[in-house]
N, C-alpha and C positions, 0 to 999 in steps of 0.2 A: 601309267600303262603297264599291264602285266606282261611277263615274258610269254612266248609262245608255249602252248601245252601239247601240241601234236606235231609229229615229224621226227626227224633225226637231228641231233646236235653233234658236230664233229669238232675235234680240237687236236692240236699237236703241241709237243714240247721238245726243246733241245737242251740237253745237259752238256755244257762244255767240259765240265769235270769228268763226266762219265763217257764223254764223246758218243752220245747216244741220242738219237731222234726217235720219238714214238708218236703214234697217233691212235685215236680211238673214237668210238661213236656210242651215243646213248639214245635210247628211245625216250622221247620227251614225255610221252603219256605214262609210262611205267617207271621210268628212271633206270631201267635195265641196260647194262652194258651190252652192246650188240657185238662188238669186236674190238680188239686192241692189238697193235702190232708194233714191234721195234724194227727199225729200218736201217740201223747202223749210224754212222757219223754223217748226217746230212744237215740240211738247214731247216729251220722252223717252217719257212714257206713251202719247201718240198714236202714236209710232213703234213702241212695243212692241205695241200693239193692232193696228196695220195689219200688222205683221210676222206675228202670229198669223193674221189673216184671210187674208193672202196665202199662208201655209203651208196653210191649210184649202183654199183654191182649188187650190194645187198638188197636194195629196192627191187631191182629186176629179178633176182633169183628167188626172192620171198614174197613177191607181190605185196610188198609193204605199202600201206596207205596211211596217211596221205603221202604222196611222192614229193616231199619237201625236205630239204636239207638246209641246216643253218650252220654258218661258219663266221667267226669273228675276223677272218682274214680276207680283206678286199683283194689282196694279191692273188690268193688261191681261187677266189671266186672268178676273177678276171681270167686267170689261166684256164679254168674250167670252161667258161664261156667261149673263149678262143680255141679251145681243144688243143692248146699248146702252151708250153711253159716258156718263160723268158729267163730261166736259170742258165747260168754258164756251166753248171755242173751236169755231166752227162752220166747218169746211173741207169742201169737196165730197167729198174722199176718205173722211172719217169718215162722212158721211151715206150715201154709196154702200156702205160696209162694213156699216153697220147694216141697210140694206135687204137686202143680200145675205144676211146671217146669218138674218134673219127669213124671207126667201123660201125659203132652202135648209134650214130648220130640220130637217126630217125626216132629211135626208142628213147634216147636220153633227152631229147628236146622236150619231152613231156614232163620231165622232172624239174622242179624249181629248186634253185640254190639261192637262198636269201642271206642277207647280212644279219648276224646276231649283234645287236647293239649293246656292247658292255656297259656303256654309260647309263642307258635306261634300265637294263635287265641284270646287270652284274655279269660275272663270268658265265660261260655256257656250262650246262651240267656235265659236259664231257672234259672240262678243264682238269689238268693234272694237279693244280694247286701248288705248284712249286715256284711261284713268283717271289 
């Protein structure tokens, strides 16, 4: 089975050495990086979640189609679906993302967030390649 060719792939990486968490997104049809952000010393799950939320914002602001986001993080997908995180860390970006998801709920519910299966398709095109 071939990997998805349309939509947005997101991924995050955390470097303990650099004490830095980053996330980014890639357009699956063109391979173009849509955005990339460093968020300080957070967790990979927080990066994955904020990457999904940033992709949602990108879809809404740019009328991007199809409105489909792929992430290899089941935790981040669950947090997105619940519109709240289970992280014990409280950073302003997390709170802002949760408020955004709840406030924009009606528009966001039309956006699909699907699991990227690394076993079938390999790493997402948004992967940072530092495993």
